C-alpha beads as a LAMMPS data file, in Angstrom:
LAMMPS data file: protein, C-alpha beads

256 atoms
255 bonds

1 atom types
1 bond types

-500.0 500.0 xlo xhi
-500.0 500.0 ylo yhi
-500.0 500.0 zlo zhi

Masses

1 110.0

Atoms # bond

1 1 1 -24.636 7.946 7.474
2 1 1 -25.022 4.988 9.909
3 1 1 -24.383 5.669 13.564
4 1 1 -21.409 3.308 13.750
5 1 1 -19.846 4.982 10.699
6 1 1 -20.309 8.445 12.220
7 1 1 -18.726 7.269 15.470
8 1 1 -15.789 5.747 13.580
9 1 1 -15.276 8.988 11.637
10 1 1 -15.419 11.068 14.826
11 1 1 -12.935 8.784 16.564
12 1 1 -10.599 8.981 13.559
13 1 1 -10.717 12.795 13.670
14 1 1 -9.955 12.714 17.395
15 1 1 -6.954 10.522 16.586
16 1 1 -5.667 13.200 14.203
17 1 1 -6.077 15.787 16.960
18 1 1 -4.139 13.457 19.277
19 1 1 -1.230 13.355 16.806
20 1 1 -1.170 17.163 16.744
21 1 1 -1.145 17.261 20.546
22 1 1 1.745 14.791 20.642
23 1 1 3.753 16.942 18.228
24 1 1 3.085 20.025 20.321
25 1 1 4.090 18.168 23.492
26 1 1 7.276 16.822 21.879
27 1 1 8.266 20.335 20.825
28 1 1 7.592 21.646 24.322
29 1 1 9.579 18.850 26.017
30 1 1 12.474 19.027 23.562
31 1 1 12.312 22.836 23.399
32 1 1 13.175 22.584 19.724
33 1 1 10.639 24.101 17.350
34 1 1 12.933 23.445 14.400
35 1 1 12.491 19.661 14.588
36 1 1 8.991 19.813 16.123
37 1 1 7.279 22.862 14.587
38 1 1 3.853 24.075 15.650
39 1 1 0.841 22.306 14.185
40 1 1 -0.290 25.624 12.677
41 1 1 3.034 25.944 10.864
42 1 1 2.725 22.383 9.548
43 1 1 -0.798 23.092 8.273
44 1 1 0.409 26.275 6.546
45 1 1 3.174 24.282 4.853
46 1 1 0.629 21.601 3.899
47 1 1 -1.690 24.132 2.262
48 1 1 1.247 25.831 0.546
49 1 1 2.431 22.542 -0.937
50 1 1 -1.075 21.688 -2.128
51 1 1 -1.178 25.017 -3.948
52 1 1 1.870 24.318 -6.124
53 1 1 1.915 22.317 -9.366
54 1 1 5.308 20.832 -8.455
55 1 1 3.756 18.935 -5.538
56 1 1 1.244 17.223 -7.810
57 1 1 4.015 16.280 -10.220
58 1 1 5.831 14.578 -7.338
59 1 1 2.638 12.854 -6.237
60 1 1 2.056 11.650 -9.803
61 1 1 5.564 10.182 -10.070
62 1 1 5.287 8.378 -6.729
63 1 1 1.760 7.098 -7.437
64 1 1 2.891 5.792 -10.815
65 1 1 5.669 3.883 -9.053
66 1 1 3.130 2.529 -6.549
67 1 1 0.720 1.421 -9.310
68 1 1 3.503 -0.482 -11.062
69 1 1 4.631 -2.035 -7.773
70 1 1 1.092 -3.121 -6.870
71 1 1 0.482 -4.557 -10.343
72 1 1 3.737 -6.542 -10.425
73 1 1 3.478 -7.801 -6.840
74 1 1 -0.184 -8.770 -7.352
75 1 1 0.457 -10.794 -10.514
76 1 1 3.508 -12.563 -9.076
77 1 1 2.041 -12.890 -5.566
78 1 1 -1.250 -14.401 -6.761
79 1 1 0.574 -16.838 -9.067
80 1 1 2.939 -17.928 -6.281
81 1 1 0.078 -18.083 -3.760
82 1 1 -2.028 -20.303 -6.022
83 1 1 0.939 -22.650 -6.488
84 1 1 1.422 -22.752 -2.708
85 1 1 -2.293 -23.345 -2.203
86 1 1 -2.361 -26.284 -4.601
87 1 1 0.919 -27.903 -3.509
88 1 1 2.326 -28.507 -0.038
89 1 1 5.707 -29.152 -1.647
90 1 1 5.798 -25.712 -3.301
91 1 1 4.611 -24.074 -0.065
92 1 1 7.414 -25.720 1.948
93 1 1 9.982 -25.041 -0.785
94 1 1 9.228 -21.300 -1.002
95 1 1 8.670 -20.730 2.704
96 1 1 12.356 -19.867 3.496
97 1 1 12.438 -17.387 0.590
98 1 1 9.194 -15.708 1.700
99 1 1 10.427 -15.461 5.298
100 1 1 13.673 -13.919 4.055
101 1 1 11.867 -11.315 1.947
102 1 1 9.611 -10.375 4.874
103 1 1 12.440 -10.213 7.409
104 1 1 15.252 -8.540 5.481
105 1 1 15.629 -4.829 6.361
106 1 1 14.414 -2.428 3.703
107 1 1 17.751 -0.611 3.511
108 1 1 19.648 -3.855 2.927
109 1 1 17.288 -4.929 0.160
110 1 1 17.464 -1.520 -1.523
111 1 1 21.278 -1.621 -1.453
112 1 1 21.273 -5.111 -3.006
113 1 1 18.872 -4.015 -5.745
114 1 1 20.939 -0.857 -6.336
115 1 1 23.981 -3.043 -7.004
116 1 1 22.100 -5.380 -9.341
117 1 1 20.156 -2.892 -11.460
118 1 1 19.807 0.742 -12.473
119 1 1 18.821 3.282 -9.842
120 1 1 15.568 4.255 -11.578
121 1 1 14.330 0.670 -11.232
122 1 1 14.968 0.446 -7.489
123 1 1 11.643 2.088 -6.402
124 1 1 9.863 -0.562 -8.495
125 1 1 11.812 -3.732 -7.710
126 1 1 12.558 -3.358 -3.985
127 1 1 8.961 -2.638 -2.822
128 1 1 7.619 -5.392 -5.097
129 1 1 9.905 -7.936 -3.445
130 1 1 8.554 -6.861 -0.058
131 1 1 4.893 -7.104 -1.089
132 1 1 5.003 -10.420 -2.939
133 1 1 5.084 -12.520 0.288
134 1 1 2.164 -10.547 1.731
135 1 1 -0.053 -11.136 -1.303
136 1 1 1.078 -14.719 -1.880
137 1 1 0.347 -15.654 1.729
138 1 1 -3.182 -14.194 1.509
139 1 1 -3.783 -15.986 -1.806
140 1 1 -2.483 -19.299 -0.490
141 1 1 -4.573 -19.059 2.673
142 1 1 -7.698 -18.110 0.712
143 1 1 -7.155 -20.980 -1.715
144 1 1 -6.727 -23.512 1.081
145 1 1 -9.835 -22.261 2.909
146 1 1 -12.159 -22.992 -0.023
147 1 1 -14.584 -25.801 0.770
148 1 1 -13.539 -29.076 -0.948
149 1 1 -17.161 -29.614 -2.091
150 1 1 -16.975 -26.452 -4.223
151 1 1 -13.727 -27.600 -5.821
152 1 1 -15.183 -31.052 -6.531
153 1 1 -18.239 -29.402 -8.123
154 1 1 -16.274 -27.496 -10.769
155 1 1 -13.986 -30.461 -11.403
156 1 1 -17.003 -32.421 -12.618
157 1 1 -17.289 -30.064 -15.591
158 1 1 -13.829 -28.624 -16.165
159 1 1 -10.163 -28.677 -15.196
160 1 1 -8.589 -25.640 -13.571
161 1 1 -8.265 -22.771 -16.068
162 1 1 -8.517 -19.001 -16.257
163 1 1 -12.318 -19.047 -16.311
164 1 1 -12.495 -21.256 -13.210
165 1 1 -9.985 -19.023 -11.433
166 1 1 -11.997 -15.874 -12.222
167 1 1 -15.454 -17.316 -11.482
168 1 1 -14.726 -19.772 -8.633
169 1 1 -11.451 -19.078 -6.843
170 1 1 -11.250 -15.300 -7.090
171 1 1 -14.689 -14.550 -5.558
172 1 1 -14.094 -17.031 -2.726
173 1 1 -10.657 -15.545 -1.984
174 1 1 -11.851 -11.927 -2.274
175 1 1 -11.918 -11.304 1.480
176 1 1 -8.317 -12.422 1.945
177 1 1 -7.123 -10.474 -1.105
178 1 1 -8.989 -7.316 -0.052
179 1 1 -7.311 -7.313 3.347
180 1 1 -3.932 -7.965 1.742
181 1 1 -4.530 -5.086 -0.675
182 1 1 -5.283 -2.639 2.148
183 1 1 -2.088 -3.628 3.964
184 1 1 -0.015 -3.676 0.771
185 1 1 -1.212 -0.228 -0.329
186 1 1 -0.012 1.505 2.826
187 1 1 3.154 -0.529 3.134
188 1 1 3.876 -0.174 -0.577
189 1 1 3.650 3.617 -0.513
190 1 1 6.034 3.823 2.450
191 1 1 8.506 1.522 0.734
192 1 1 8.284 3.370 -2.585
193 1 1 8.960 6.709 -0.875
194 1 1 11.816 5.182 1.140
195 1 1 13.377 3.785 -2.035
196 1 1 12.985 7.131 -3.793
197 1 1 14.621 8.806 -0.791
198 1 1 17.629 6.473 -0.880
199 1 1 18.246 6.609 -4.650
200 1 1 17.239 10.278 -5.065
201 1 1 14.548 9.713 -7.694
202 1 1 13.802 12.946 -9.548
203 1 1 10.449 14.692 -9.050
204 1 1 9.254 12.252 -6.382
205 1 1 7.982 12.533 -2.821
206 1 1 11.065 10.690 -1.572
207 1 1 13.352 13.251 -3.190
208 1 1 11.197 16.068 -1.778
209 1 1 11.549 14.706 1.768
210 1 1 15.305 14.374 1.303
211 1 1 15.613 17.975 0.070
212 1 1 13.478 19.275 2.945
213 1 1 15.625 17.484 5.519
214 1 1 18.815 18.807 3.878
215 1 1 17.562 22.396 4.212
216 1 1 16.103 21.770 7.711
217 1 1 12.562 22.474 6.494
218 1 1 10.939 20.115 8.986
219 1 1 7.498 21.668 8.586
220 1 1 7.601 20.565 4.942
221 1 1 8.628 17.049 5.991
222 1 1 5.559 16.775 8.242
223 1 1 3.412 18.288 5.477
224 1 1 4.638 15.672 2.993
225 1 1 3.946 13.002 5.610
226 1 1 0.385 14.316 5.878
227 1 1 0.022 14.153 2.086
228 1 1 1.228 10.534 2.126
229 1 1 -1.247 9.651 4.880
230 1 1 -4.093 11.062 2.793
231 1 1 -2.880 9.100 -0.239
232 1 1 -2.812 5.867 1.782
233 1 1 -6.341 6.506 3.053
234 1 1 -7.563 7.203 -0.466
235 1 1 -5.910 4.117 -1.957
236 1 1 -7.067 1.868 0.891
237 1 1 -10.683 2.933 0.387
238 1 1 -10.674 2.226 -3.356
239 1 1 -12.095 -1.351 -3.058
240 1 1 -14.987 -0.139 -0.894
241 1 1 -15.608 2.796 -3.254
242 1 1 -15.622 0.559 -6.334
243 1 1 -18.011 -1.853 -4.609
244 1 1 -20.340 1.023 -3.730
245 1 1 -20.290 2.301 -7.320
246 1 1 -21.057 -1.176 -8.668
247 1 1 -24.013 -1.528 -6.291
248 1 1 -25.329 1.870 -7.405
249 1 1 -25.015 0.950 -11.074
250 1 1 -26.823 -2.405 -10.856
251 1 1 -30.376 -1.004 -10.418
252 1 1 -29.882 1.275 -13.427
253 1 1 -28.637 -1.623 -15.542
254 1 1 -31.517 -3.899 -14.526
255 1 1 -34.040 -1.138 -15.200
256 1 1 -32.614 -0.671 -18.666

Bonds

1 1 1 2
2 1 2 3
3 1 3 4
4 1 4 5
5 1 5 6
6 1 6 7
7 1 7 8
8 1 8 9
9 1 9 10
10 1 10 11
11 1 11 12
12 1 12 13
13 1 13 14
14 1 14 15
15 1 15 16
16 1 16 17
17 1 17 18
18 1 18 19
19 1 19 20
20 1 20 21
21 1 21 22
22 1 22 23
23 1 23 24
24 1 24 25
25 1 25 26
26 1 26 27
27 1 27 28
28 1 28 29
29 1 29 30
30 1 30 31
31 1 31 32
32 1 32 33
33 1 33 34
34 1 34 35
35 1 35 36
36 1 36 37
37 1 37 38
38 1 38 39
39 1 39 40
40 1 40 41
41 1 41 42
42 1 42 43
43 1 43 44
44 1 44 45
45 1 45 46
46 1 46 47
47 1 47 48
48 1 48 49
49 1 49 50
50 1 50 51
51 1 51 52
52 1 52 53
53 1 53 54
54 1 54 55
55 1 55 56
56 1 56 57
57 1 57 58
58 1 58 59
59 1 59 60
60 1 60 61
61 1 61 62
62 1 62 63
63 1 63 64
64 1 64 65
65 1 65 66
66 1 66 67
67 1 67 68
68 1 68 69
69 1 69 70
70 1 70 71
71 1 71 72
72 1 72 73
73 1 73 74
74 1 74 75
75 1 75 76
76 1 76 77
77 1 77 78
78 1 78 79
79 1 79 80
80 1 80 81
81 1 81 82
82 1 82 83
83 1 83 84
84 1 84 85
85 1 85 86
86 1 86 87
87 1 87 88
88 1 88 89
89 1 89 90
90 1 90 91
91 1 91 92
92 1 92 93
93 1 93 94
94 1 94 95
95 1 95 96
96 1 96 97
97 1 97 98
98 1 98 99
99 1 99 100
100 1 100 101
101 1 101 102
102 1 102 103
103 1 103 104
104 1 104 105
105 1 105 106
106 1 106 107
107 1 107 108
108 1 108 109
109 1 109 110
110 1 110 111
111 1 111 112
112 1 112 113
113 1 113 114
114 1 114 115
115 1 115 116
116 1 116 117
117 1 117 118
118 1 118 119
119 1 119 120
120 1 120 121
121 1 121 122
122 1 122 123
123 1 123 124
124 1 124 125
125 1 125 126
126 1 126 127
127 1 127 128
128 1 128 129
129 1 129 130
130 1 130 131
131 1 131 132
132 1 132 133
133 1 133 134
134 1 134 135
135 1 135 136
136 1 136 137
137 1 137 138
138 1 138 139
139 1 139 140
140 1 140 141
141 1 141 142
142 1 142 143
143 1 143 144
144 1 144 145
145 1 145 146
146 1 146 147
147 1 147 148
148 1 148 149
149 1 149 150
150 1 150 151
151 1 151 152
152 1 152 153
153 1 153 154
154 1 154 155
155 1 155 156
156 1 156 157
157 1 157 158
158 1 158 159
159 1 159 160
160 1 160 161
161 1 161 162
162 1 162 163
163 1 163 164
164 1 164 165
165 1 165 166
166 1 166 167
167 1 167 168
168 1 168 169
169 1 169 170
170 1 170 171
171 1 171 172
172 1 172 173
173 1 173 174
174 1 174 175
175 1 175 176
176 1 176 177
177 1 177 178
178 1 178 179
179 1 179 180
180 1 180 181
181 1 181 182
182 1 182 183
183 1 183 184
184 1 184 185
185 1 185 186
186 1 186 187
187 1 187 188
188 1 188 189
189 1 189 190
190 1 190 191
191 1 191 192
192 1 192 193
193 1 193 194
194 1 194 195
195 1 195 196
196 1 196 197
197 1 197 198
198 1 198 199
199 1 199 200
200 1 200 201
201 1 201 202
202 1 202 203
203 1 203 204
204 1 204 205
205 1 205 206
206 1 206 207
207 1 207 208
208 1 208 209
209 1 209 210
210 1 210 211
211 1 211 212
212 1 212 213
213 1 213 214
214 1 214 215
215 1 215 216
216 1 216 217
217 1 217 218
218 1 218 219
219 1 219 220
220 1 220 221
221 1 221 222
222 1 222 223
223 1 223 224
224 1 224 225
225 1 225 226
226 1 226 227
227 1 227 228
228 1 228 229
229 1 229 230
230 1 230 231
231 1 231 232
232 1 232 233
233 1 233 234
234 1 234 235
235 1 235 236
236 1 236 237
237 1 237 238
238 1 238 239
239 1 239 240
240 1 240 241
241 1 241 242
242 1 242 243
243 1 243 244
244 1 244 245
245 1 245 246
246 1 246 247
247 1 247 248
248 1 248 249
249 1 249 250
250 1 250 251
251 1 251 252
252 1 252 253
253 1 253 254
254 1 254 255
255 1 255 256
């Protein structure tokens, strides 16, 4: 492992220790171990939850919601972002809508969606509306940053089509989209869980947090938070992991 990577990993672990120290300090200052339980108690609850099949069923439901949200917001966000990248008129026309979607409080948007559609669709629609501006902005910026010479080169042979998008635009926008994906994954999971919490989605992490708070099981709330943090870290590292796997597979393919 490179030295910089080892140092980053060590610093990250120290940050986790810092969070535990802050929880311990908050419990000592507040003198309330119900709301701020000991770190050891939180870890016991975390291990207990990981040992039950019900926890994995809740994780599966929430992850399935997140996958659908990411897929929908990516398709719509990339399409809108490409339109904004090609046209200043479309960019100016949609700017107020994108600002509104980014600025509106999550609770307000969830309530609006709850009125307009069925409750089971809320964890899918509300987070998607929040993530579309994030992905569309990254797509639009990446599209506009492409060198005009490269665009002129492909226009000599072909008009814009799906092949040109996949072989010209997508690779050149990959850096912007990768960063947007990392931000959207963490933000999307938080929004999905918040929506599940508000609409009481069955067998979900949001419902689990709501039940734990109702029964004053705060150690379980922190344990579920720790599970969500691990899920965000795992999802955020997927692009790097896929890239590493592709690099490992190339020598084998060329040798064959």
